[in-house]
C-alpha positions as CSV (number, residue, x, y, z in Angstrom):
1,M,-0.1,0.2,-0.1
2,R,1.4,2.9,-0.9
3,W,1.9,5.8,1.7
4,D,0.6,8.9,-0.9
5,V,-2.7,7.0,-2.2
6,V,-3.5,6.6,1.8
7,A,-2.6,10.2,2.5
8,W,-4.7,12.0,0.0
9,A,-7.8,9.4,0.9
10,T,-7.4,10.8,4.5
11,V,-7.0,14.2,3.7
12,A,-10.4,14.0,1.3
13,L,-12.0,12.2,4.1
14,L,-11.2,14.5,6.6
15,L,-12.2,17.4,4.6
16,F,-15.7,16.2,3.9
17,A,-16.2,15.6,7.8
18,A,-15.1,18.9,8.2
19,E,-17.6,20.3,6.2
20,A,-20.0,17.7,7.9
21,L,-19.4,19.3,11.3
22,A,-18.9,23.1,9.8
23,P,-20.6,23.7,7.1
24,G,-20.1,26.3,4.6
25,A,-19.2,24.7,1.1
26,F,-15.6,25.8,1.4
27,M,-14.1,22.5,2.8
28,L,-15.9,20.4,0.4
29,W,-14.3,22.0,-2.1
30,M,-11.1,21.4,-0.8
31,A,-11.8,18.0,-0.4
32,F,-13.0,17.3,-4.3
33,A,-9.7,18.8,-4.7
34,A,-8.0,16.1,-2.5
35,V,-10.3,13.4,-4.3
36,A,-8.7,14.7,-7.6
37,V,-4.8,14.5,-6.4
38,F,-5.9,11.2,-4.8
39,L,-7.2,9.5,-8.2
40,A,-3.9,10.8,-10.3
41,V,-1.7,9.4,-7.6
42,L,-3.5,6.4,-7.8
43,A,-3.7,6.1,-11.2
44,V,0.1,7.5,-11.9
45,P,2.8,6.0,-9.4
46,G,5.6,8.2,-9.0
47,I,4.4,11.9,-8.8
48,P,6.5,13.8,-6.8
49,L,5.0,14.9,-3.5
50,L,6.0,18.7,-4.5
51,A,3.8,18.3,-7.5
52,Q,1.1,16.6,-5.4
53,V,1.1,19.5,-2.8
54,A,1.2,22.1,-5.7
55,A,-2.0,20.2,-7.7
56,F,-4.0,20.1,-4.4
57,V,-3.3,23.9,-4.0
58,V,-3.7,25.0,-7.6
59,L,-7.1,22.4,-7.7
60,S,-8.4,23.8,-4.2
61,F,-8.4,27.5,-5.6
62,V,-9.7,26.7,-9.2
63,S,-12.4,24.6,-7.4
64,I,-13.3,27.0,-4.9
65,Q,-13.6,29.9,-7.4
66,V,-15.8,27.6,-9.7
67,Y,-18.0,27.5,-6.5
68,R,-18.0,31.4,-6.0
69,T,-18.3,31.9,-9.5
70,W,-21.4,29.7,-10.7
71,F,-23.0,28.0,-7.4
72,R,-23.0,30.8,-4.8
73,S,-24.1,33.6,-7.1
74,R,-27.4,30.6,-8.6
75,A,-27.9,30.5,-4.8
76,R,-31.9,30.2,-4.5
77,E,-33.5,33.7,-3.3
78,S,-35.4,33.5,0.6
79,D,-39.2,33.5,0.3
80,H,-38.5,35.4,3.9
81,P,-35.6,37.3,3.5
82,T,-36.5,39.1,6.9
83,L,-36.5,35.7,8.6
84,N,-34.4,35.7,11.7
85,R,-33.3,39.6,11.1
86,R,-36.0,40.7,13.4
87,A,-35.3,44.7,13.3
88,F,-35.9,44.5,9.5
89,Q,-39.3,43.1,10.0
90,H,-40.6,46.3,11.4
91,I,-39.3,48.5,8.9
92,G,-42.5,50.3,7.8
93,R,-44.1,50.0,10.8
94,V,-46.1,53.1,12.4
95,L,-46.2,52.9,16.3
96,P,-46.5,55.3,19.5
97,L,-43.7,56.2,21.2
98,E,-43.5,54.8,24.8
99,Q,-40.8,57.0,26.2
100,P,-40.0,60.4,24.2
101,I,-36.7,60.5,22.2
102,V,-34.6,62.9,23.6
103,A,-31.1,63.5,22.2
104,G,-31.6,61.2,19.3
105,R,-33.0,58.1,21.7
106,G,-36.1,56.6,22.8
107,R,-38.1,53.3,23.2
108,V,-41.2,52.2,21.5
109,K,-43.3,49.0,22.5
110,I,-43.7,46.0,19.6
111,G,-45.8,43.2,21.0
112,D,-44.1,42.6,24.8
113,A,-40.8,44.2,23.5
114,F,-39.3,47.1,24.1
115,W,-37.8,49.0,21.2
116,L,-34.4,50.9,21.4
117,V,-35.5,53.9,18.9
118,E,-32.9,56.4,17.5
119,G,-34.6,59.9,15.6
120,P,-35.5,63.5,16.0
121,D,-36.4,64.5,19.4
122,L,-40.0,63.8,19.7
123,A,-42.8,63.8,22.9
124,M,-44.2,60.6,24.4
125,G,-47.1,59.0,22.4
126,T,-45.9,60.7,19.0
127,P,-47.1,58.1,16.0
128,V,-43.4,57.5,14.8
129,R,-42.6,55.1,11.2
130,V,-40.0,52.8,10.8
131,V,-37.6,53.6,8.3
132,G,-34.5,51.4,9.1
133,T,-32.1,49.7,11.7
134,D,-28.9,50.6,13.1
135,G,-27.7,47.1,14.7
136,V,-30.5,46.6,17.1
137,A,-32.1,50.1,17.5
138,L,-34.8,51.1,14.8
139,R,-34.3,54.2,12.9
140,V,-37.4,56.3,13.0
141,E,-39.1,59.6,11.6
142,P,-42.5,61.1,12.4
143,A,-45.4,59.2,11.0
144,E,-47.4,61.8,8.4
145,G,-50.9,61.9,9.2
């Protein structure tokens, strides 16, 4: 049994396992490169170690670029783009201020939660429209009529 064949098979399996434990499609493409080197070493004995490593590096780079160019850009758009982005779900809502906006900061109540708001100074109870987010704070402006 040749050590280089076993080594590349092991590298490929470890990369596939790493992708399974921490999915992100990065290790998967490097694992494909390791499989290609494994097949080359299996078919053509005597390939120098430096050439094997160089082939792995080049094939990893190429396979990741193929992924970024062809597959990542063609990812399916979510039918719920604000899912798990709670602040974005509130853009467009009109709510009364629970606490006045003083020095640019105030508070509104949405459901059973209080949200920090940022905007122009306004009195408590003034209706405001959520126009954006800044981290966990909602950006608001006075609601028109």
